[in-house]
N, C-alpha and C positions, 0 to 999 in steps of 0.2 A: 715610286718617286725616287729617281736617282739623285746622287749627290750633286749639288749645284756646281756649274762650271762657269768659266769666264766668258760669258756670252758677248757682252758689249765692252767690257773692260776687265782688267786683271783683278780678280778678287784677292783679298788678303785674309790671312788667318795666322795662327801661331801653334806651337807644339803642345800647349796644355797648361803647364804650371806657371803661376804668376805670384808676385810677392804676397807673403802672409804677414799679418800683424804680429808683433813680438809676443803679445799675450796669448795668441792662439798657438804660435810656435811653442811656447812654454808648455801648454797643455798637451800638445802632440808629443813633445820630448818626454814629459812625465809619464804619459800613458805607454809610450814605447819602452820605457825603462821598467815597466811593470808596476808603477806606482798608481795608487787609487786617485782618480780625478772625478770631478762633478760632471757627469755625462750631459746633464741638462745645460750646464755652462758651455760645454763643448759645442752642443747643437746651436745654442744662442750665438756664440761667437762665430761659428761657422757661417750662419745665415747672414750676419752683419758683414763679415769679410767677403762673402760671395756677392752681396748686394753692391759693395764698393767695387769689387773686381769687374762685375758686369758693367757698371756705370762707367768705369775708367776705360774699358774696351770700347764702349760706344763713343765715348768722348774722343778716343784716339782714332776712331774711324775704322776699326777692324770689322770686316764683313762676316766672317764665320767665327763665332765666339763660344766661350764655355764658362764654367764656374771658377776657373783659375786653379782648380784642384786644391783650394785652400782648406777644404775639410778633410784632407788625407795627410797622414804623416809623411808619406812619400808616394811616388808614382806606382810602387808595387808592394812594399811591405805592409801596406794597410790591409792586405788580404788576410793577414794573421787574425784580424778581428772579425772576418767574415767567413773564414773557412775553418774546418776542423784539421787537426793533424800537426799544428805548429807549436813549438815550445823551445825553451833554452836559447842559446846564442851560438852562432857559428862565426868563423873567421874567414871572410872572403879574401881571395888572393888580390893583391894590389896590382894594378895595371902595369904591364911590363915596361912601358915607356917611362913610368914614374920611378920604378926601382933601378933603372939603368943609370940614373943620374943621382948619386947620393946627396949632392947638395940640393937638388930640387926636391927630393923626398923629405929632407930636413925642413925645407921651406914650406912644403905642403902640410906637414905635421904641425908646424908652428902656426900656420894661418888658417887651419881648419880645425874643426872639433870644438867642443865646449859643452857646457851644461845644457844649453837649450839648442840641441841639434840632434836630429835623428840620423844615426850613422847607417849608411848603406853597406859598410864593410863589416858590420856585426849584426846581421839580421838573424831571425830564428831559424832553427832546423825543422825539417819535416821528420817527425818522430812517430807518426801514425797515419792511418788512412786519410787522404785529403778529400774533402767534399765541401760543397758550398752549403752553409747552414740554412740560410733563408734569404730570398731576394729582397727582403724588406728594406735593408739599408740602401741598396742601389736604387730601388724604386723610390725611396724617399729623396735621394740625391736628384733624381730626374724630376720629381714633382716640384721640388724646391727651385730647381733651375728654370723650369717652365713658368713658374709664377714670377720669378725675378726678371725674366726677359720680356714677359708680356707687356709691360708698360712701354717698351721700346720697339714695338711692332712697326715695321717699315724703316727702321734705322739700322737694321742688320739683315743679312741674307739668310742665315740659318745658324743653328747651334750644334755643338758636338760634345760628347762625353768620352773621356778616356778610360781605358782598361788595359791591364798589362798582358803581354804575351805569356803563354805558359812557359816559354823558354827562359825569360828573364827571372821568373820565380824559381825555376828549377836550377838555373846556374848560380843564383845568388843565395838562395835559401837551401842549404845543403841537405842532400838526401841521406837520412839516417834510417830509412824504413823500407823503401821499395827495393826489389832485387836488382833493378837496373835503372839507368837514366831514362831509357825508353818507357819503362813502366811508370816512372815518376812523371815524365812529361805528358804522357797520355792521360794519367789521372788528373793532372792539373788542367789539361785541355777540356776534359769533361766537366770539371768543376767551374772553370771560368766561363764556360759557355752559358751558364745561367746568367752571368752578368752581361755578356754580349747581347743575349736575347732581350733582357730587360731594357737595356739602353735603346736598342732598335725598336722594340715595341712601344717605347715612349715617344717615338718619332724623331729622335736625335740621330745625327751622324755618329757612328762609332769609330773612335780612333784607337787602334791597337798599338801600344807602345812596345816596340821590339828592338831595343838596343842590342839584345843578345845576338841578333843575326849578323852583327858586325863587331861589336865591342868584345865579345867573348873570345874572338881570335887571339887577342893579346891579354886576356885575363884567364879564364878557366882553361883555355886551350893554348896558352902561350908556349908550353913545352911539347905540344903535339903537332902533327903534320896538318897541312891544309886539307887533305882529303878527310882526315878525322873530324876536322871542324865542319867541313861541308856535310858530313853525315849528320852532325848535330843540327845544322841548318835545315836539312831535309826533314829530319824528325819533327822539328818545331813547326815548320810550314805545313806539314801534313796534319799535325795536331790542330793548328789554327783553322785549316780548311774543314776538318771534321767538326770543329766547334761552330763554324759558320754554316754548316749544312742546313738547308731549308730557310736560311735567313736572307734578307735582301743585301747581297754582297756588294751591289753598286752603291750602297749607303755606308760602306766601310772604307776607311783609309788606314794604311799601315805606316807607322813612323819607325824608321831605321836610322840609327846613328852609331858613332864610334865612342860614345862616352861623353857626357856633358861636363867636362872639367878642363881647366886651363893647364894643359900639359904639353909635352913635346909631340905626342901622337906619332912618333916615328915608326911604331910597330902596327899602325892601323892597316888592316887588310884592304887592298884596293877594291873599289866597288866592282870593277870588272871581274874580279875573282869570285864574287858571291852573287852577282846580279841574276845569273841564269836560274838559280834556285829561289831567290827572293821573288822573282817575277812569276813564280808558280803559285804564289798566294792568290786566292780567289777574292780579290778586293777591287774597289773602284778607284783607289788613289794611293799614291806613295809620297810620303813626306820625308825628304832626304836633306841631310846636312850638306849644303852646297855654298855656304858663305864663308866658312872658316878657311884659314890659310892652307890647311892640309888637303882639303877636298873640293875646293872651289872649281878646280880644273875638270873635275870628273863629270860636270854637266855635258861635256863634249861627247861622252859615251852615247848620249841619246840621239846624236846625229846618225847612229847606226840603226835607228828604228827599233830600239830595244824596249821601248815603253809598250806594254801590252795594249792591244786594241781597245779603244774606248776608255782606257784608264787615264787618270789625271795625275800630272806631276806637280806636287806642291814643293816648289824649290825654295830651300832655305836662302833667304836674302839678307838675314840679320844674324850676326854672331851672338850667341848667348853667353859667352864666357869673357867678354871684354866690355869695359865701360866706354869705349869709343862709341859715339853715336854716328852710325853710318850716314854719310851725306845722301840725300834723296837721289842724286844723280848716280851714285854708286849702286844704290838699290835698283834704280831703273835699269842700269846696264846689266845687272845680274838677271833681272827678270827677262829682259829682251834676249839675252844670251840663251836662257832656258827655252824661250819660245822659239827661237831660231833652231835650236838643237832638236826640239820635239817636232818642229815643222807645222805646228798648229797652235796658235796662241790661245784658242778656246780650251785647250787641254792643259793649260798651265795656270797655277795659282802661286801667289807669293806668301812665303811663311818665314818662320824662324828656324834656326838649326835644331834647337831643342827647347826645353822649358827653362824658366828663369829661377825656379826654386824647386828642383826635382825631389828634394827631401827637406823637411822643415828645418830651417836654420842654416841650410847650406846655400849661402848666397855669394855669388861672384859679381853680379850686377845689382847695384843699389836701386831701391824702389823708384826714385824719381827718374833715374836713367832708363829703367825698363819702359816706362810710358813714353819717354822721348824717343826711344828706339821704335816703338810701335807707331808713333806719329810719323817717323821717318819712313817706315814701311808703307804707310798709307800714302805719303807724299810721293815716294818713289814709284809706287804702283800707278799713281795718277799720271806721272810723267811718261812712264812706259806705255800706259794705255793710250795717251794722246798720240804718241809716235806710231804705235802699232795698229790701233783700232780707228784712229782719226777722230 
């Protein structure tokens, strides 16, 4: 059973993370800092927050929904609790476009951070062999989501569960153990494959979050050449493909972005420079940031027929770094532009550029506005559907 497509109208979805309650954010921050927490309380608060997240997505009219990632401290560092080999704390390089403006760096440091925030700039290191301990946690995630969406049967199209690319873990959680980056990425690919399989076995669409395939050009590889970065992209895509070997790849979508933060983004690598390698990922869909001011124009690349055969483009139509609520007509225009570029509206879905709380406590768009944006996504998709599908 392949991933659903826009058969009679443009389907809507989002990139994964949604607002977390402050009390749950506090628990995640405490746990990430190495403090003891009540794990039963974490489970109870997670279930309550997921119930709210699912209900709000249904209320907003989202077609392809998830658990909001509220039970995870961030979209990738949560693996420290599920894999062996991680400890201590590393210092991640700050994105080049932020450091080039001293006044903006000062602004960012003043407006981010705090006691109840999980920092993605200070994740743990890999200090030993990396392996997936036990699929019990991800199996529990899937079972809980299945029970939470059941009462809404008929009111959504399908559900997805996210899991990180081995590349984002390798790039951000510094290697202090393996002989080379290739060895590290390949070990992570083998480990995270356990999670990929569990999600797909549970009947969900798997979304692989891979900002590394674009963002690391101006982060870990900021002082290196484009060919050196492309070698990293090739390494990661190959690891993803091996992890998906034998799995229903048409049930997998790949999310690629340039970093979900409100910054200049002047050093973002053009999509045209990386697409030929990203397109080699054996997946059924690509979720790309195509709503923000730096990358909106790149939807035009798809006029060249670059979308792999039978793949779906989930076009970002909502910016996740601004509290502007996009007008539905703007959303509709973005969707129609993507459909025209691809040449087949059935192979286009409408999404968000990225998540809304990719790490606990890191919030750029406030709770109420998030849901307003998703309602606008729904309304814009309805306008575009009427124009295109009739």
